[in-house]
ZAFI-892909 format. One line per field, with one value per residue (C-alpha): x, y, z; residue number from 1. Coordinates in steps of 0.001 Angstrom, whole numbers, plus 500000, padded with zeros to 6 digits. Layout:
// residues N
X c(X:...) $
Y c(Y:...) $
Z c(Z:...) $
k c(NUM:...) $
//
This chain:
// residues 99
X c(492980:493266:494476:498133:498164:496132:495805:494751:497950:500448:504141:505890:507353:510724:511626:514412:517534:518416:517224:516565:513453:511382:511898:511225:507930:506785:507720:505379:502283:500048:499864:501568:504279:503245:505629:505947:507643:509523:510611:511329:513610:510750:507296:505588:505522:502665:500403:499364:497014:496198:492943:492358:488733:488644:484882:485015:488459:490042:492567:491798:494794:494233:496820:497324:500187:501085:503551:501471:502390:504292:503879:503040:499397:497663:495834:492597:492465:492259:491692:491926:490879:493027:490933:492358:491833:495146:494141:490735:492290:494839:493424:496882:497105:493609:494563:497764:495795:493600:496599) $
Y c(503478:507183:508147:509037:510405:508441:510396:507269:505493:505739:506087:502796:502719:501820:503704:502726:504820:505362:508976:511597:510904:513693:512140:508593:509761:511192:507958:506048:508235:505937:503222:505371:507944:510996:513461:516501:519866:519531:515954:515913:512876:510529:509836:507336:507903:505464:503431:499850:497599:493959:492475:488741:487652:483905:483731:485130:483640:486887:489479:493201:495412:499041:501670:505414:507864:510213:512541:514468:518121:520448:520216:516540:515544:512189:510860:508864:505256:502803:499070:495989:492449:489346:486166:482983:480968:479133:477156:476381:475104:472795:470090:469364:472942:472712:469514:471099:474099:471798:470338) $
Z c(501665:501050:504511:504935:508462:510978:514260:516182:515148:517961:517245:518081:521566:520051:516889:514491:514920:511279:511400:514092:516177:514555:511107:512323:513881:510538:508778:511120:510738:508687:506050:503394:503953:501902:500334:502596:501971:505269:504545:500816:500706:501624:500305:498106:494359:493997:496219:495566:497465:496666:497933:497431:497188:497839:497410:493870:493216:492061:493142:493052:492338:493384:492435:492066:491484:494321:492631:490101:489707:491999:494907:494348:494616:494460:491435:491463:492620:489738:489791:487719:488539:488126:487924:489422:486228:486346:489440:487916:484685:486309:488617:490083:491376:492850:494650:496005:497267:499368:501229) $
k c(1:2:3:4:5:6:7:8:9:10:11:12:13:14:15:16:17:18:19:20:21:22:23:24:25:26:27:28:29:30:31:32:33:34:35:36:37:38:39:40:41:42:43:44:45:46:47:48:49:50:51:52:53:54:55:56:57:58:59:60:61:62:63:64:65:66:67:68:69:70:71:72:73:74:75:76:77:78:79:80:81:82:83:84:85:86:87:88:89:90:91:92:93:94:95:96:97:98:99) $
//
């Protein structure tokens, strides 16, 4: 989750035409577009990832800030867990989930 630039990721064969090609290529360099000195109008200010664990019936919410200091740096990943108790407490929702 911590990778911004993924060298193995190929630039799409057809890029959007909102910006010049050099900018579009940088915007498609990985799962998160980091802040860059040469491209200061773009970049994430935070990163969030949701992972649903059906076996444990919970959702993991990972998050971190990416604009700490100057130049901006990333903070540590943090997480909290959201249990799926609502579906367990209401039989009608459980039945609907099986459909």
